[in-house]
Each structure stands twice: as structure tokens, then as C-alpha cells.
C-alpha positions as a printed Julia matrix, in Angstrom:
267×3 Matrix{Float64}:
 -18.31   24.1    27.11
 -19.52   20.9    28.82
 -21.22   17.67   27.86
 -18.47   16.64   25.45
 -18.03   12.98   24.59
 -15.12   11.11   22.99
 -15.8     8.73   20.12
 -13.01    6.49   18.73
 -12.81    5.89   14.96
 -10.39    4.89   12.22
  -9.59    7.03    9.19
  -7.12    6.09    6.46
  -5.61    3.41    8.7
  -5.09    5.72   11.68
  -6.86    5.73   14.99
  -8.57    9.02   15.86
 -10.55   10.12   18.86
 -13.31   12.55   17.94
 -14.65   14.99   20.53
 -18.35   15.67   19.93
 -20.7    18.27   21.39
 -24.28   17.73   22.56
 -25.54   18.34   19.01
 -23.33   15.49   17.7
 -21.02   17.8    15.73
 -17.26   17.38   16.08
 -15.42   20.13   17.91
 -11.97   18.48   17.83
 -10.12   15.23   17.14
  -7.0    13.65   18.57
  -4.58   11.77   16.29
  -2.49    9.48   18.47
   0.11    8.78   15.77
   1.01   12.43   15.29
   0.28   13.44   18.91
  -1.91   16.33   17.75
  -5.23   17.68   18.98
  -6.97   19.51   16.16
  -9.45   22.15   17.35
 -12.32   23.36   15.23
 -13.27   25.91   17.9
 -10.44   27.59   19.8
 -12.88   28.56   22.58
 -13.38   24.86   23.41
  -9.67   24.24   24.06
  -9.85   23.68   27.83
 -13.02   21.58   27.69
 -11.61   19.41   24.87
  -8.36   18.74   26.72
 -10.32   17.86   29.85
 -12.48   15.39   27.9
  -9.4    13.85   26.25
  -7.32   13.72   29.41
  -7.9     9.99   30.1
  -6.89    9.14   26.5
  -3.74   11.26   26.02
  -0.64    9.06   25.8
   2.06   11.75   25.95
   2.87   15.34   24.97
   0.48   16.77   22.39
   0.36   19.71   20.01
  -2.88   21.66   20.18
  -4.2    23.95   17.48
  -6.39   24.29   14.42
  -6.11   21.6    11.73
  -3.17   22.14    9.35
  -3.96   23.49    5.91
  -4.27   20.5     3.55
  -1.8    20.1     0.71
  -3.06   19.81   -2.88
  -2.38   16.03   -2.69
  -4.47   15.75    0.47
  -7.27   17.73   -1.11
  -7.28   15.39   -4.11
  -7.46   12.41   -1.8
 -10.3    13.85    0.26
 -12.42   14.3    -2.89
 -12.23   10.59   -3.73
 -15.36    8.52   -3.43
 -14.72    5.62   -0.98
 -15.39    3.09   -3.77
 -12.64    4.66   -5.86
 -10.0     4.84   -3.11
  -7.53    1.94   -3.47
  -5.48    2.81   -0.4
  -7.52    0.51    1.94
  -6.77   -2.5    -0.29
  -5.14   -5.35    1.61
  -2.23   -7.3     0.13
  -3.84   -9.85   -2.18
  -7.18   -8.05   -2.08
  -8.34   -9.42   -5.43
  -7.43  -12.98   -4.43
  -9.17  -12.63   -1.09
 -12.36  -11.52   -2.85
 -12.08  -14.33   -5.44
 -11.57  -16.99   -2.77
 -14.48  -15.66   -0.77
 -16.77  -15.78   -3.78
 -15.53  -19.09   -5.16
 -13.72  -21.22   -2.54
 -12.06  -24.41   -3.75
 -14.03  -27.62   -3.16
 -13.23  -29.28    0.16
 -12.49  -32.61   -1.58
  -9.8   -31.09   -3.83
  -6.67  -33.28   -3.73
  -4.11  -30.58   -4.52
  -3.87  -27.21   -2.76
  -5.62  -24.37   -4.51
  -2.81  -22.44   -6.33
  -4.59  -19.21   -5.42
  -3.7   -19.9    -1.79
   0.02  -19.96   -2.59
  -0.31  -16.8    -4.66
  -2.17  -15.12   -1.79
   0.48  -16.15    0.71
   3.15  -14.63   -1.55
   1.28  -11.33   -1.91
   0.61  -11.12    1.83
   4.27  -11.79    2.67
   5.56   -9.21    0.23
   2.82   -6.73    1.12
   3.65   -6.94    4.82
   7.35   -6.38    4.07
   6.59   -3.34    1.93
   4.21   -1.9     4.51
   7.06   -1.98    7.04
   9.06    0.31    4.74
   6.6     3.21    5.0
   8.7     4.79    7.75
  11.28    5.58    5.07
   9.04    8.34    3.68
   7.07    6.33    1.18
   3.68    4.66    0.63
   2.6     1.24   -0.62
  -0.61    0.4    -2.47
  -1.8    -3.13   -3.07
  -3.74   -5.05   -5.73
  -4.12   -2.24   -8.28
  -6.47   -3.2   -11.11
  -5.45   -2.87  -14.74
  -7.88   -3.03  -17.68
  -8.28   -6.58  -18.97
  -8.12   -8.27  -15.59
  -4.41   -7.84  -14.86
  -3.11   -6.39  -11.59
  -0.09   -4.64  -10.15
   0.43   -6.69   -7.01
   2.1    -3.85   -5.1
   3.18   -0.31   -5.9
   5.92    1.23   -3.74
   6.11    5.02   -3.99
   9.0     6.67   -2.16
  11.98    9.02   -2.4
  13.89    6.43   -4.46
  11.17    6.16   -7.1
   8.17    4.04   -8.06
   8.33    0.25   -8.1
   5.72   -2.22   -9.4
   6.42   -5.29   -7.27
   5.2    -8.72   -8.38
   5.14  -11.43   -5.69
   6.01  -14.99   -6.69
   5.63  -17.98   -4.37
   8.83  -20.05   -4.39
   8.94  -21.65   -0.95
  11.79  -24.19   -0.72
  12.1   -24.33   -4.52
  14.95  -23.45   -6.82
  14.25  -20.53   -9.12
  15.82  -20.24  -12.57
  15.63  -16.9   -14.37
  16.51  -16.82  -18.07
  15.02  -13.54  -19.32
  12.13  -13.49  -20.06
  11.44  -16.98  -18.67
  11.15  -17.81  -14.96
  10.97  -21.38  -13.67
  10.09  -22.3   -10.07
  11.15  -25.87   -9.26
  10.0   -27.99  -12.18
   7.24  -25.54  -13.11
   7.92  -22.97  -15.77
   5.75  -19.85  -15.28
   6.41  -18.63  -18.79
   7.75  -15.25  -19.97
   6.99  -13.61  -16.64
   9.6   -10.86  -16.95
   8.05   -9.69  -20.21
   4.71   -9.36  -18.46
   6.26   -7.44  -15.56
   7.88   -4.95  -17.91
   4.56   -4.49  -19.74
   2.67   -3.94  -16.47
   5.27   -1.41  -15.29
   4.99    0.43  -18.64
   1.21    0.58  -18.24
   1.6     1.95  -14.7
   4.09    4.54  -16.01
   1.54    5.65  -18.61
  -1.24    5.92  -16.02
   0.85    7.9   -13.55
   2.91    9.85  -16.08
   6.03    8.84  -14.11
   8.65    6.14  -14.51
   7.73    2.88  -12.75
  10.36    0.17  -12.32
   9.36   -3.53  -12.38
  10.48   -5.75   -9.5
  10.07   -9.51   -9.06
   9.95  -10.49   -5.37
  10.67  -14.18   -4.76
   9.11  -15.48   -1.55
  11.32  -17.9     0.43
  13.21  -19.57   -2.45
  15.71  -22.31   -1.69
  18.1   -21.0    -4.35
  18.05  -18.41   -7.14
  19.99  -18.76  -10.38
  20.01  -15.91  -12.9
  21.64  -16.77  -16.21
  22.13  -13.12  -17.21
  21.14   -9.76  -15.73
  17.48   -9.25  -16.74
  16.67   -6.15  -18.78
  15.1    -3.41  -16.59
  13.73   -5.84  -13.93
  15.06   -6.05  -10.41
  14.9    -9.5    -8.83
  14.97   -9.66   -5.05
  14.04  -12.05   -2.24
  11.17  -10.95   -0.03
  13.67  -10.45    2.79
  15.68   -7.96    0.68
  12.9    -5.56   -0.33
  14.42   -2.92    1.95
  17.16   -2.41   -0.65
  14.6    -0.5    -2.74
  14.65    2.29   -0.16
  18.46    2.56   -0.18
  18.84    3.61   -3.8
  19.54    7.17   -4.97
  16.86    9.72   -4.05
  14.96   10.89   -7.11
  11.66   12.25   -5.73
  10.96   15.09   -3.34
   8.46   14.53   -0.47
   5.84   16.64   -2.28
   6.23   14.51   -5.41
   5.82   11.32   -3.37
   2.57   12.6    -1.84
   1.19   13.83   -5.17
   1.94   10.48   -6.87
   0.39    8.58   -3.97
  -2.75   10.68   -4.19
  -2.96    9.97   -7.92
  -2.2     6.23   -7.69
  -4.85    5.53   -5.06
  -7.59    6.74   -7.43
  -9.17    3.73   -9.19
 -10.11    5.89  -12.17
  -6.45    6.59  -12.92
  -5.81    2.92  -13.64
  -8.67    2.74  -16.11
  -6.45    4.47  -18.66
  -3.43    2.15  -18.16
């Protein structure tokens, strides 16, 4: 087979190199992250490897695509508009700021900017934990306009993580109240427990609420909060060092369910 061309593309956050024939149909693709060349036609093996030769970055496994798991099949049937996996940290705030930016003459900073900075900081920290066998989803919509800022799904369980901007401020936690500096945010812990309960109902699995404080100067907790973990953004890695409660197959199945927008409509 000759006349093959290599076309780069991104799918589900991964770079792939597709090998196309003269008719435009794919005959193979190369996933750099896994180091695998997936062949749709075994007879094209030599021609595909020759076409990919300038792009190969190390040893590769060559063969037909692996059989998809039930979780992967469920993901592949999702309409792109219903797939929440591509959401960026703070996705809802980014959209809101794009649609309705604050006036340039505003004297005080737009509080949405601080909230966005907190979600982006926490989201980036959680994304770095994916090597521990888990997944993170961001900005998951709940009926009524509420959101789960971040959902961490891994071997140690499911965690609904709420990001709170506290840069250089003292934080006082007196369940259910949380105060940042001189500003009292109200019964925030009650809301976090309610959102985690809604997520548990949607996913039919226990979801633990977590409050992630971004860059606080000091944290004072008057008594251990009921059912809510409180961590600094730099300590989110502790969530992956708890007891293992989920098998890899369960993690993948829950991730496939949680990324479906329609699932959250019943929360």
C-alpha cells in the first residue's frame, strides 16, 4: 500500500496521528502516550510503519485496536455536547466572564476572577493526580444553577472538591460557617454536604465533600467538621493516599457515567 499520509489530531485530550489512505479513510492511528500503533488493516502494517517512521518517538506496540470496555463503549456513544470531560477548571465562570465581562471602570476586582483563579489552581492540582489511577472532571452542572467545582474519581473513592479563594487571608471554620478574612461566606459546609449528597444520588455511589482552600495565610478549625474534609490546595494529594475502596473497572465505569451531562440532570 502506498500514498499514505499522516494527519495529527487530538481526541479526549490525547494527541493521535492518523494514517489515511488515498480515499481519505483511516487505516491506522498512533497514540504517542501509550506508544501503540493501532492497525485497522493488518496487510498495511509495513506501509503504515514506513509512513509513521519520522514521527515515532520510541518503541511501539503494533496490532489491532484493543476491544473496548463497557465503560469505553458508553463514553463513545455520548454526543459531544453531553460530554463533560473536556470542561476546563472553572468552565462555567470562563463562559460567564466571556458573555458578561465586568466594566473596565469597576473600582473593585470582579469577585468572579478570584473564584476562577481558585478553581483553576485546584483543578490543575487535581489534574496532576491522574497518574494515580484516577480521573478528574470539572464544573459539573447541577439543576438549579449550582455546580460541583471538581469531581475526583479514583481508587480511594469519589470526592466533590469545592475551591475557595483565600489568598493571604486567615480562614475560620466553625461548622457549618466559613469565614475568609473579615468576610463570612455563610453556611458553606452545609452546601458542600448537600452538593455531595446530590452527586451521590446521581452516580449511585458515595461522594465525599472536600473544601480546598487556595493559599490561605492561616486556617483555624474550631471543631472537626462533620463529613467534610478541609485541605489546602497544596495538600490535595492526600486524597490519593487513603484506603483503596474502588477497583480499576469501577473507577472507569464511574468516570464514564459522571462525564455524561444527562446524569447530572437527575441530581
